[in-house]
C-alpha positions as CSV (number, residue, x, y, z in Angstrom):
1,M,-7.5,-71.8,29.2
2,S,-4.1,-72.9,30.5
3,Q,-2.3,-70.8,32.2
4,T,1.3,-70.5,31.2
5,I,3.7,-70.0,34.5
6,V,7.8,-69.2,34.1
7,P,9.1,-71.0,37.5
8,E,12.4,-69.3,36.4
9,E,11.0,-65.3,36.7
10,Y,10.8,-67.0,40.9
11,E,13.7,-68.9,40.7
12,V,16.1,-66.1,39.4
13,Y,15.1,-63.1,41.5
14,G,12.5,-64.5,44.5
15,K,10.9,-62.6,46.6
16,Y,11.3,-58.6,46.1
17,E,11.6,-57.2,50.0
18,F,12.6,-54.2,51.1
19,P,15.6,-53.7,52.5
20,Y,16.2,-54.4,56.1
21,Q,15.0,-52.2,59.0
22,A,16.4,-52.4,62.7
23,G,14.6,-53.4,64.8
24,S,12.2,-55.6,62.5
25,S,13.2,-59.5,62.3
26,T,10.4,-59.9,60.4
27,P,10.3,-59.3,56.1
28,V,7.9,-57.5,54.6
29,G,6.1,-58.9,51.3
30,V,5.6,-57.4,48.4
31,L,2.0,-58.9,48.2
32,D,0.7,-57.4,51.7
33,A,1.2,-53.4,50.7
34,P,1.0,-51.6,47.1
35,Q,5.1,-51.5,47.2
36,V,6.8,-47.7,47.7
37,M,9.7,-48.4,46.1
38,Q,12.7,-46.5,46.6
39,A,15.5,-44.9,44.6
40,P,18.5,-46.0,45.3
41,P,21.1,-44.7,47.5
42,E,23.3,-44.3,44.8
43,Q,20.8,-42.3,42.7
44,D,21.2,-39.3,45.0
45,A,24.5,-38.6,43.5
46,F,23.0,-37.8,40.6
47,Q,20.4,-35.8,40.5
48,P,20.6,-32.5,38.7
49,P,21.2,-29.7,40.1
50,R,18.0,-26.7,41.0
51,Y,19.7,-23.2,39.5
52,P,17.5,-20.2,41.0
53,S,15.4,-19.3,38.6
54,G,16.1,-15.3,38.7
55,P,18.9,-12.7,40.3
56,Q,18.9,-13.4,43.6
57,V,18.6,-10.0,45.3
58,A,20.7,-10.1,48.7
59,P,18.3,-9.4,52.2
60,P,19.0,-5.6,53.5
61,P,20.7,-5.5,56.6
62,P,18.7,-5.9,60.1
63,R,18.6,-2.6,62.0
64,K,20.3,-2.1,64.4
65,R,18.8,-0.2,67.6
66,P,19.4,2.7,69.4
67,G,22.5,1.0,72.3
68,R,24.8,2.0,73.9
69,A,26.8,3.7,71.5
70,G,23.6,5.8,70.4
71,A,23.2,6.6,74.3
72,I,26.7,8.2,73.8
73,V,26.5,10.0,71.0
74,L,23.2,11.7,72.9
75,L,24.7,12.7,75.9
76,S,27.7,14.1,74.0
77,L,25.2,15.5,72.0
78,V,23.7,17.3,75.3
79,L,26.6,17.8,77.1
80,V,27.8,20.2,73.9
81,L,25.1,21.7,74.6
82,I,24.7,22.7,77.1
83,F,28.5,24.1,78.1
84,G,28.6,26.3,74.4
85,V,25.3,27.9,76.8
86,G,27.1,28.4,79.3
87,L,30.2,29.5,77.3
88,F,27.5,31.5,75.8
89,A,26.2,33.5,79.1
90,G,29.3,33.7,80.6
91,W,30.5,36.1,77.3
92,V,26.9,37.7,77.9
93,F,27.9,38.5,81.3
94,T,31.4,39.0,80.9
95,S,30.7,41.4,78.4
96,G,28.1,43.1,80.5
97,K,29.7,43.1,83.2
98,S,32.8,44.8,80.9
99,S,30.8,47.3,79.5
100,T,28.8,48.1,83.3
101,S,32.8,48.7,84.6
102,T,33.5,50.8,81.3
103,T,30.4,52.9,81.6
104,S,30.9,53.8,85.4
105,Q,35.1,54.3,85.0
106,A,33.9,57.1,82.4
107,T,30.7,58.2,84.2
108,A,33.6,58.8,87.4
109,T,36.2,60.5,84.7
110,A,33.4,62.3,83.0
111,S,32.1,63.7,86.8
112,A,35.4,64.4,88.5
113,T,36.3,66.9,85.1
114,S,33.1,68.3,85.6
115,L,34.0,69.5,88.9
116,Q,37.2,70.8,88.0
117,T,36.1,72.9,85.3
118,Q,34.0,74.3,87.7
119,I,36.3,74.6,90.1
120,E,39.0,76.6,88.1
121,A,35.4,78.9,86.0
122,A,34.5,80.2,89.7
123,I,37.5,80.8,90.6
124,A,38.4,82.5,87.6
125,K,35.1,84.5,88.2
126,V,35.8,85.5,91.7
127,E,39.6,86.5,92.1
128,P,39.1,90.3,90.6
129,A,37.3,90.9,92.5
130,V,39.0,89.8,95.6
131,V,41.3,93.1,97.7
132,E,44.2,92.7,99.9
133,I,43.6,95.6,102.3
134,Q,46.6,96.9,103.8
135,V,45.7,98.9,107.6
136,T,47.7,101.7,109.0
137,T,47.1,101.5,112.9
138,A,48.9,102.9,115.4
139,Q,49.6,100.0,116.7
140,G,51.6,99.0,112.8
141,E,50.1,97.0,110.4
142,Q,47.7,94.8,109.9
143,I,46.3,93.0,106.5
144,G,43.2,90.9,105.6
145,S,41.0,91.1,102.4
146,G,38.0,92.0,101.2
147,V,35.1,91.8,98.5
148,I,33.8,94.2,95.7
149,I,30.5,94.1,96.2
150,D,28.5,97.3,93.7
151,A,29.8,99.1,90.9
152,Q,30.0,102.2,93.2
153,G,33.4,100.5,94.6
154,D,32.2,99.5,98.2
155,I,33.8,96.5,99.3
156,V,32.3,94.5,102.2
157,T,35.3,93.0,104.8
158,N,35.6,92.1,108.3
159,N,35.9,94.9,111.4
160,H,38.6,93.9,113.6
161,V,40.3,94.1,109.6
162,V,40.6,97.9,109.6
163,S,39.5,99.1,113.4
164,G,41.6,101.3,114.3
165,G,43.4,102.1,111.3
166,Q,44.4,105.4,110.5
167,S,44.9,105.0,106.8
168,I,43.4,102.1,104.5
169,Q,45.2,100.7,101.0
170,V,43.5,98.3,98.7
171,V,45.6,96.3,96.6
172,L,43.7,95.0,93.4
173,Y,43.7,92.1,91.0
174,N,45.8,93.8,88.2
175,G,48.1,94.7,91.3
176,S,47.4,98.8,91.7
177,T,46.8,100.6,94.7
178,E,43.9,102.3,95.8
179,Q,42.9,104.6,98.6
180,G,40.0,103.3,101.0
181,Q,38.2,105.3,102.7
182,L,35.7,103.4,105.7
183,V,32.4,103.9,104.8
184,G,31.0,102.0,108.2
185,T,31.0,99.5,110.5
186,V,28.4,97.2,112.1
187,A,30.7,95.9,115.4
188,A,28.4,93.1,116.3
189,D,28.6,90.4,112.9
190,D,32.2,91.7,113.2
191,L,31.6,94.0,109.5
192,A,32.4,96.6,107.8
193,V,32.3,98.3,104.8
194,V,35.0,100.2,102.8
195,R,34.6,102.4,99.4
196,I,37.1,102.3,96.7
197,Q,37.7,105.1,93.2
198,P,35.2,103.2,91.4
199,F,38.0,102.0,88.1
200,A,37.7,100.5,84.4
201,H,36.2,97.0,83.7
202,M,36.2,96.1,87.9
203,T,34.7,93.0,88.7
204,V,31.9,93.0,91.1
205,E,30.5,89.9,93.4
206,Q,27.4,88.5,93.2
207,I,26.4,88.2,96.6
208,G,24.6,84.3,97.1
209,N,22.0,82.7,99.0
210,S,23.6,81.1,102.5
211,S,20.5,79.6,103.5
212,Q,20.7,77.0,100.7
213,L,24.2,75.7,101.3
214,V,24.2,72.1,102.4
215,V,26.9,70.0,104.3
216,G,29.2,68.8,102.1
217,Q,28.8,70.9,99.6
218,E,31.8,71.8,97.5
219,V,33.1,75.7,98.4
220,L,36.2,77.6,97.6
221,A,37.6,80.4,100.1
222,I,40.0,83.2,98.7
223,G,42.2,86.3,99.9
224,N,45.4,86.5,100.9
225,P,46.7,84.2,103.6
226,L,49.7,86.0,105.7
227,G,49.9,88.8,102.4
228,I,50.2,86.3,99.3
229,T,47.9,87.6,96.9
230,E,44.8,85.7,95.3
231,T,45.6,82.7,97.1
232,A,42.0,80.3,96.8
233,T,42.0,77.0,99.2
234,Q,38.8,74.1,98.1
235,G,36.9,72.5,100.8
236,I,33.6,71.2,102.0
237,V,30.9,72.5,103.9
238,S,31.2,70.9,107.6
239,A,28.9,72.0,109.5
240,L,26.1,75.0,109.5
241,N,25.1,77.4,111.8
242,R,27.7,77.7,114.9
243,S,27.9,80.2,117.4
244,V,31.6,81.1,117.8
245,T,33.2,83.6,119.4
246,E,35.9,85.9,118.6
247,S,39.3,87.0,120.8
248,A,38.0,90.4,120.7
249,G,34.4,88.6,122.4
250,T,32.2,89.5,119.4
251,T,29.8,86.0,118.2
252,I,28.5,85.3,114.9
253,S,25.7,83.8,115.3
254,N,24.9,81.5,112.4
255,A,28.6,80.7,111.2
256,I,29.6,78.4,108.4
257,Q,32.4,75.2,109.3
258,T,34.3,74.4,106.6
259,D,37.5,72.9,106.2
260,A,39.0,75.3,103.6
261,A,42.5,75.9,104.5
262,V,42.2,80.2,106.1
263,N,44.4,81.7,107.9
264,P,45.7,84.7,109.2
265,G,45.2,87.2,105.7
266,N,41.9,85.3,105.1
267,S,40.1,87.1,106.8
268,G,37.2,89.5,105.5
269,G,37.8,87.5,101.8
270,A,35.2,85.4,99.6
271,L,34.2,81.8,100.4
272,I,32.1,81.1,98.2
273,N,29.8,77.8,96.0
274,L,31.2,76.1,92.7
275,Q,28.5,79.6,90.6
276,G,31.6,81.8,92.3
277,Q,28.4,83.8,94.5
278,L,29.6,85.0,98.0
279,V,28.5,82.7,100.5
280,G,30.2,84.1,103.6
281,I,33.2,85.6,104.4
282,P,36.1,84.1,106.5
283,T,36.6,85.1,110.2
284,L,38.4,83.3,112.1
285,T,39.8,79.7,112.5
286,A,39.2,77.2,115.4
287,V,42.2,77.2,118.2
288,N,43.6,74.5,119.6
289,T,44.0,74.9,123.2
290,E,46.7,72.6,124.3
291,S,48.8,73.8,121.4
292,N,47.8,77.7,120.9
293,T,47.9,77.1,117.6
294,A,45.5,77.6,114.4
295,A,43.4,74.1,114.2
296,N,43.9,72.5,111.0
297,G,40.4,72.6,109.1
298,V,38.1,73.8,111.1
299,S,37.5,77.5,110.0
300,F,34.0,79.9,109.9
301,A,32.3,82.2,107.8
302,I,29.8,84.3,108.2
303,P,27.1,83.6,105.9
304,S,25.9,85.8,102.7
305,S,22.2,86.7,104.7
306,L,24.5,88.3,107.3
307,I,26.3,90.3,105.0
308,E,23.3,91.2,103.3
309,S,21.7,93.0,106.8
310,A,24.4,94.3,107.0
311,L,25.2,96.2,103.9
312,Q,21.4,97.8,104.0
313,Q,22.2,99.1,107.5
314,I,25.8,100.4,106.1
315,L,25.0,101.9,102.7
316,Q,21.5,102.7,103.4
């Protein structure tokens, strides 16, 4: 069989060679290896577009790690919390302090009011039992005070008030005058008893216990200083168990020292506690030897323990 060869094909087309490759000077023949076809460059422009097979979903935004801004926010919250707690604590403390201060002021006010009420009640209770004693002696007249101590009209006073008296007049709380009679004396204790006729609605003073007094305790002196009737002065017990000697030479043991004002005319009156009980009889005031005048705030009273002893001697 004969083989037909068309030489024109080779003449027209010749051998196909791969495009020139840089770095190689030898063409590669198509007969050496299987032919690999490459589309000419212009075919890339005509490739069909590729469309997505479905709707595209945007990917979620990436999470932001807490950075400087988060730290600032956290710090701000902590500071606000601390500041708030501080404000609250300060408010509680201030409120508590204010409440305590208000309570203390209220307590102090209540105490002052209570003390004032006690003083007023004690004076009102005792004043009707305190009398003025007017004594006429050979040398003239002298005045003092006394206290009604029983329903028989017995009045306790100082012995030096009635000593040498030729007549004794007793001026009562209501201003009326009664004739007084000396019942007896205990000169060693500077005490005496004068009696008047009992009268209607007569007030009798209760004798208290001087042994229960303490230094600093409130006391009141009621009498007729300088002839000014029914005068009350306030003070405290300055000392106890003083031994004092009067100008006449009489020594009083266990005397009560007080800073309640005592002046001439107070002698024989009442030294009372806030319960209105007789705890002593004001007797004398200390004298400043340099000026020979009465010393302010240094006075002495005979304790009720000696008063009761003298009354037993005189009235029994």
